[in-house]
N, C-alpha and C positions, 0 to 999 in steps of 0.2 A: 671566176665568180666565187669559188670556194675560198680563195685567198682574201678577196675583198670582204666577204662576209665574216671570216675569222678575224680580220684586222679590226673592223669596226665593232664587232661583238666583244672582243677582248678589251677594247678601250672604254666603251660606253656601257655595255650591258654587264659584262663580267669584270668590271674594274676591281683591281686588287684591293683598293682602299674602301671604296664605297659599296661594293657588293659582298666582299668576303672579310673586310676589315683586317687585312694582313699588312704587316709593316707599319703598324701604328706607332711604335716606339720612335723610330726615326722620323716618321711623318709629323709627330707632335713636337719632337725636340729640335729639329733642324728647320723648322718652318717659320722662324721669327724674322728672317730676312729673305728677300727674293733671290739675291745673289747666291746665298748659301744653298737655298732650295734648288736652284738651277744646277749647281755643281753636283749635289748629291743625286738629283734626278738623272743627270747625264750618266753618272757612274752606275746607277741602278739599271738604266737602259742598256749600257754596255754589258754589264754582268749577265743580265737576263738574256740578251741576244746571243751571247757566247755559250752560256752554260746550258740553256734549254736544248739546243741542238746537240751539244756534246753528250748530255745525259740521255737524249733520245737514242744516240748511237750506242751508248752503254746498255741501255734497256733492250734495244733490238738485237744486239749481237753478243751480249754477255749475260745479262741478268735474267731474262725471261726463260721460262721452261722450254728446253729444246733450242735455245738460242745459240748454243755452242756446237750445233751440228756442223757448222762450217769447219770445225777442227777435225771432224771425223765422225762416223756413225756411232762409235762407242761413247761419244759425249752427248748424244741426243736426249738422254734421260736426265741430264743435269739441270738443276733448278737453283739458280743463285739469286733469286729475287729477295732473299732475306738480307742481302748486302746492299740493297737499293739506297737506304739512308746514308750508309757509310760512304759509298762511292759518289753519291750526289753531293754530299757535303764536302768531300775532298775536292771535287771538281770546282765547286763554288769557292772554296777557300783559296784555291790556286789562282783563280781569276781575280778575286778580291785583292790578293797580295800583289798581283800585277798592276791593278788599278791604283793601289796605294803607292806603289813605287813611281808610277808615271805622274800622279798628281803631286807627290812630294817633289819630284824633279822639276816639273814645268810650272806649277802654281803653288808655291809654299804658303801664300796667304790663304788660299782655299783649303789647303791641307790643315792649316792651323785652325781655321774656322769650323771645319767639320769635326775636328778632334777625334774622340774615341768612336764616333758613329761611323766613320769610314771603314775601319777594320771590322766593325760590328755588322757590316753588310753580309759578312760570311755566315752569320747566324740570323740574318733578317728572314723572318718567316715568309715574306713576300717572294724572296728569291727561291727558297726551297719549295714554296707553294707552287711556283711556276713549273718546276720540274715534276712535282707530284701530280699536278693537274694534267700536265702533258701525258704522264704515264696512265692516269686513271681514265682519261678521255680517249685513249687509244688513237692519238694523232698518227696518221698513216704514213706520211712522208717526211723527209728531212726538211724540205722546203716549208711545209706547214709548221713544223716545229720551230724553224727559224722565224717565221712570220709570227707565231704565237709568242715567242720570247720577246721579240721586238715590240709588238703591239701591247703586250702586258706592261713592258717597261714604259712605253709612251703613256699608258693609262695612269701608272703610278706617278710619273713625272707631272702630268697635268694636274693630278690631285694635290700634290705637295706645292706646285707652283700656285694653284688657285688659293689654297689656304694661306700661303705665305703672303700673297698680295693682299688678302683680306686682313690678315693680322697686322700688316704694316699700316693699313688705313684705320683700323679700330683703335690704334694707339691714341689717336686724337679724338676719339669718340667718348662720350660720357657713359661708360659701361658701369652698371651697378657694382658696388664693391665686392659682394659675394661671388660675382661671376667673372671677375677679372682674371686673366691668365688662362689656365686650361679649361676653366668652366665655360667661358664663352666660346672657346675653340671647339669643345665637344659639341656644343649646341649647333654651331655653324657646320661642323662636319656632318651631324645628323641631318640638317636641312639640305646640305649638298647631296647626301646619299639619297634622300627622298627625290631630289631633282633628277639624279641619275637613274632612279628606278623607272622614270617615265620613258627611258630608252628601251625598256624591256620588250615592247612590241614593235620596235623599229624594223626588225628583220623578219618578223613572222606575220605581219598583216597582209591579208589578201591572198594567202597561199591556200590552194585547194588540195587537200590530201586525198589520194585515191582510196576508195572504199575497199576494204578487204572483205573476204567471205564472211568473217565473224561480224563485221560491222553491218553488212547487208542483212545477215540473219537477224541481228538485234533490231535493225530498223523495220524489217518485215514483221517481227513479233510485236513491236510497238504499234505498227499500223493495224495489225489484226486485233490487238487489244482495244485500240480506239474504236474500231468498227463494231466490236462486240458491245462496248459500253454505249455507243450510239444506238444500237439495236435495242438494248435493254431500256434505254431512256424512251425510245419510241413506243415500246410495249407498255411501259408504265403510263405514258401520256395517253395512249388509246384506252387503257383500262380506266383511267380517271375520268375521261370523257364519257365512256359507256355508263359508268356508275352515276 
């Protein structure tokens, strides 16, 4: 259940483009054709699926405070968290280089159409954001990290695929001159983001959270206050009738 919830939440609720607006440079530049968007989206899915679990391993066994205890008790006090950005980006750059080599080998046309934006995946904020969100949200297991990377890539893929399909259609529409190009694209992106916001309650509706002692105390105080107010109102009403 936890994997299913994380999967759908990463795609619809915490979508990289529509919730946090990460990876917008590639999203806007490579979304003029569906074929190009599919190629870049697949590359992003692959990079996120591989780098998020790898960076989870780095974070758990190297970067966190006390993570090096597996080397010996004398390393228990080491804290290498200041190296997070460097190691995360190094992992991402390695995977992007692998993707670039594979795409150039098996699909030269796609490689040429993606142009400079394929190697720029290495500095795509959506890719680095996936690893940093994984770290900040304290994802517990490697399987959940793999799930989060894959589902985040799916969310980004759906976003760029949707905007590419819309941009291909609006070429034949009578768009006002001041809004042609990126103007209408930004407006459509905003409207799509509003639509994705409606998924915010998809996984939270109908859940009854157990009441803690503090909550019970607050509820009891509120009930006592309401009882006191009602008693005062009754006294005032009786006094008014007596007068």
